[in-house]
N, C-alpha and C positions, 0 to 999 in steps of 0.2 A: 149277255149281261156284262156291263162294265162296272167295276167296283171303284169307287172314289170316296175319299174321306170327307169331302165338303161339297155343298151344293154349287158353289161358284166354280169349283173344279169341274163338276159335271157339265155345267153350261159351257165352259171353255173347251171341254173335251168332245162335245157333241159333233163338231165338225170332223173330228178324227175317227168317228165311228162309221164304218162302211156297211154296217148291217142296217136293214130298213127298220128294224124294231128293237132298238137299243133300250135297255132299262138301266137306269143308273141307281145303284144302291149306295146310300150315304154311310158307308162303314164296312166292316169286315165280319159278316156272319160266320160264326165258328161252329154252329151245330152241323153235324154230319148231314150231307145231302141238302144243306140249306139252299145252295145254288151251285150252278156250274158256270164259272166265270168265262167270259170271252176275253176280257182284258182287265188289267189293273192299272189305274192311272196313278203314277208315282213320281217322286223326285228324290234326289239324294237325301237320305234320312238325316244326315247332319244339318244340311241346309234347311230341311223342313222344320226341324226343331228350332233352329235359330230364327227362322222366319216367324214361327208361331210365337216365340218369345217377344220379338219386336212388335208383332201385331197386337197381342193381348196386353202388352205393357202400355200401349196407347189408350187402352180402355175399350177396344173393340170387343163386341159380344158380351160386354158387361153393362151396357146402357141402352136405353131407347132414344138417346140423343139423336136428332135428325142428322147430325154431322156424319154418322155412320150409316150410309145408305146401302142398298142392295149390292152385294159383292164386296162390301167393306165392313161388315159387321152390323146386323140389324136386330139382334135380340140380346137378351140379358141372362143367358144361361150361366155365364161365368160368375154372376153374383151368387147364385145358389149352389155352385159346385163345391163339394167338399174335397178340395185339392189335397188337404193334409192327410186324409185317411189312407191314401195309397203309398205314402212315403216310408222309406226304411233307411236308405243310405244318407239322405239329407234331413231326416226327421228331427234330430236334435237341434240342428242349426235353424230349421224352419219354424220351430215352435214359437219363437218370439213374434212371428208375423201371422200367426194363425187367426187372430181376431181382426186382421186388416179389413177395413171397410171396402166395399166393392169386390169382395171375394177374391177370385183368382187374379184379376187385374190390379186390385188394390195391393195385394201381396207383391206382385211384380214391380209395382211402382215404389214400394217401400224397401224391399230387400236390396241390399247393396250388390253391385256387380263384382264378381260373377256368381255370387250365391243365388240370386234370383234365376239366372240362367240354368244353374245346376238343379235347382228345385223343379223348374219347369221341365227339364229334360227327364228327370225321374218320373214326374207326374205324367208326362206325355207318353212315356213307355207303357205305363199301366192303362192309360186312357185309350191310346190309339195304336202305338207301334208294336206293342207286345201282341195284341190280337192280329195285327197285320202280318207279323212274322209267322204266327201260328197258321193263319189262312194260306200264306204262300207255301208253307211246308206241306199243307194238305193238298194244294193245287200247284204242284211244281211246273206244270206245263202251261199255266196261265200266261198270256201275253202281257208284257209290261210296256205301257205307253208312258213315255217321259213327259211330264207336264212342261218342262223347260223348253221343249222343241218349239222353234219358231218364235222365240221371245216370250212365250206365254208365262214363263216363270216370273219374269220381271213385272208383268201386269197383274199377277195373282196376289191379292192381299198386300199390295204395296204399302210399306210402312214409312217410306220416305227416309229410311236409314241410309247414311252415306256408305259407299262401297267399302271403304277401309274398315268401318265399324262392322259391317256385315261379315267381312272376311275374318275379323277378330272373333265374332260370335260363333261362326262355323268352326273355326279352329279350336275354340274353347269347349264346344260341345264334344268334339272328337277327343280332346285331352281329358275331359271329365269321364267320358265313356271308357277310355283306356285305363285311367288311373284309379277310378273309384267305382265304376258301374259294371265291371266285369266284361266289357266288350260286347254288350247286347246289341248296341246300334251297329257296331262293326260287323257282327254276324248277319244282321238284317241287310246291311249294305252289300254283302256278298250276293244276296238274292235279287238285288235291285240294280240294274245296269246304269241307272241315271247318275250323273256326276255333276256336282256344282262347280262353276268356274272359280269359286272362292277357295276350293280345296281339291285340286286335281288329283286323280289317281285313286 
């Protein structure tokens, strides 16, 4: 079994799976004995958060607009998502954007930078990366397959964001994590050997 957080990541990872019967699980099941992973598809946590911010700020996965085709956002779960409920560190600052139209994406489009990025980083921890860290602690021997290998990172959920801006976003995620978020992402990063070119080391 290969664990990946997104269906498009699963498709891109299919060629990397050398077992004849790979099953891709879209998330991180945390119930004991829920599964025994063969590999976890991952990338640098700082880069993953920055990429998600850029991607959802465009409106991806908050619309059925045909502009967002398969592999670039094809559903509208983000409209229904209660992103505010999981916040603690950024909750007071995020309150003003709670009623933003288009849900998660609308908030990201209205919140000024870097506040929107910080809100998304905290939301993402509770939505995806906290469970990912728990899962990796439970399965310390799981193989990590870096999505960025072979240029796949550049093709995954491309937002069209300029390289300099991407680098700023990655650095700001790391700074927010260290300054306000207790180093949660830094701890997860120690378990994931993947490193973004935008923030080496």
